[in-house]
N, C-alpha and C positions, 0 to 999 in steps of 0.2 A: 532548498536542498539540505540545508543543515537541520531542518526540522525532521525530515524523513530519515536521515541517517541515524539519529539516536533511537528511534522507534525499531529500526531494522537490527540495530545492534543488540537490543535487549532480548528478543526471542532467540538470537544466535547464542548469546551467553547462557541462556537457560538450557539450550540443547547441548552446549559444550559441557556444562556442569552435569547434565544427565548422562551424557556419553562417558564422561569421566567416572562418575558413579557406577555405571554399568560395567565398564572395563575394570574397575577396581574390585567390584563384587566377583566378577568372573575369574579375575586373578587370584583372589582369596580362595574361592571355591576350588579351582584347579590346584593351587599349591596345597591347600588343606586336604584335598582328596589324594593328591600324590604322596603327601606325608603320611596320611593314614594307610594308604596302600603299602608304602614302604615299610611302616611299622608292623603291619600284618605279615608282610613277607619275611621280616627279619625274625619276628616272633614265631613264625611257622618254621623257619629253618633251624631256629635254636631249639624249640620244643617239639618239633615235628616227629621226632624219633619215639618219643614217649607215647604218641597217640597211634602210631603205625602198628597194626597187629603183626606178629611174627608168623611166618609160614609154618604151619604145624607139620608139614612134610620135610622141612629142612632138618638135616641131621644135627644132633646136639653134640656139644663138647663135653667130654667125659673128664671130670676131676679125678685126681689120684684116689680119693675116697670112694669112687664109683658113682658119684652123683652126676646126672645128666643135666646140663644147663645150657641155655641159649647163649649166643655169642655176647649179647648185651650183659647177661647176668655173669658170664665168665669174666668180662672186663671189670665188673664191680667186685666180684669175688676175689680176683687176683689183680690188685691194684697195681702191682709192680710188674705186670706182664711176665712174670717168671714161668718159663716153660716147664720147669720141674714140678709145677703144681697140677699138670695135666697128666692123664694116663695116655700113654702112647700105645697104639695098636699097629702091629707090623703085619704086612701081608707079602708073601713071596709070590711073584708071578712065575708060574711053573715052567713054561717053555722058554729057552734062551732066544735072544734076538741075534740074527746074523744078517749082516748087510755089508755090501761093497762100500768103500769110502770114496769120498770125492776126489776126482782127478788123480786116481792112482789105481794100481793093481792090488791095493791092499784091501783087507776086509777086517771087520770087527765082529766078534761074537761076545755078548755079554748077557748076563742074568741080572734081573732086577727085583728088588723089593721096594715097597712103599711104606711110609708111615703116616698116620693121621692122629689128630687129637679128638676127632669126631667119633660118633657111635658106629655100630656095625653096618649102617646103611651105606657109608663111604666104601667099605670093603665089598659089600654086596654089589654096588654100582660099579666097582673095578671088575668084579667077576662077570657081571652081566654084560659089560661092554668091553670085554677084553679084546675082542677082534678089532674094534675101532681104536683101541689103545695101542695095539701092536702095530697096526698100520701107521698110526701117527709117529710112534717111537721109530719105526724102521724109516720113515721118511726123513725124520730128523737126523737119525744116525747116518744115513746115507750122504748127508750134506757135510759131514765132519771131515776135517783134514787129518790124515794119519800122523802127521808130525806133531800137530797140536795134542792129540790124544796121548802122546808119549810123555806129556808133562802133567804134573799134578794140577796146575793152574787149568789146563785144558780139560781135564777130568771133572774138575769142579764146575767149570762153565757148562760142560755137557750135562751134569746132574741138574743144574738150574734150568737149563733148556728143556730137559726131559720133564722135570716137574711142571713147567709151564704148558707143555704140550699136553701132558696127561690131564692136568686140571682143565684145560681148554676143551678137551674132548669130553671130559666128564660134564662140564657145564652145558655143552651142546646136546649131549645125549640124555643127561639125567637132571639137569637144571642146577647142579651144585658140584664144585670141585672137591675141596677138602683135603687134598694130598699136601702134607707138610713138608716131606722130604722124600727123595729117591736115593736108593742105596744100590751100589754094584756088589752083587754077591760073587760074581765072577766076571773077568774081562780079559780077552784075548785080542790083540791087534797083530795081524801078520801082513 
């Protein structure tokens, strides 16, 4: 019995060494592949912006000197993100907005203007999609509390909401927002 046991142990040890070697190689391949994939992912996210072509139909930002640049170029041209380096275009929306206010017998009537740092395509989109913008603005205006609109904080909040609503509508209809700010050119709450 003792003679047969050493012979049986020798092939088992060879198989054990072979299994260990195969498991080790597989682990190295998996870890190396994972590390390489992670490296490519990180390199892609860090340098991916440089390789992506910019949409030629996207409006360009206009600098004060009249130069039209992409958003990426604007960030490098204006390192401190100083808004005063951009040309501002204003557009008055002709018809006033009138809506009942939430949970009251009050109503609000206001006239709006928008501003953008982008080229004329944003204003063209506002004009082309004015009906959709009017509807979205009226829906948002109808949800406002009349007591909140009596405060300057409430008016600032409404401006931000209207900017968001207008940009969302433009993104949905034209593929790009571009509205920097919304201005009340008249406002009556009764």
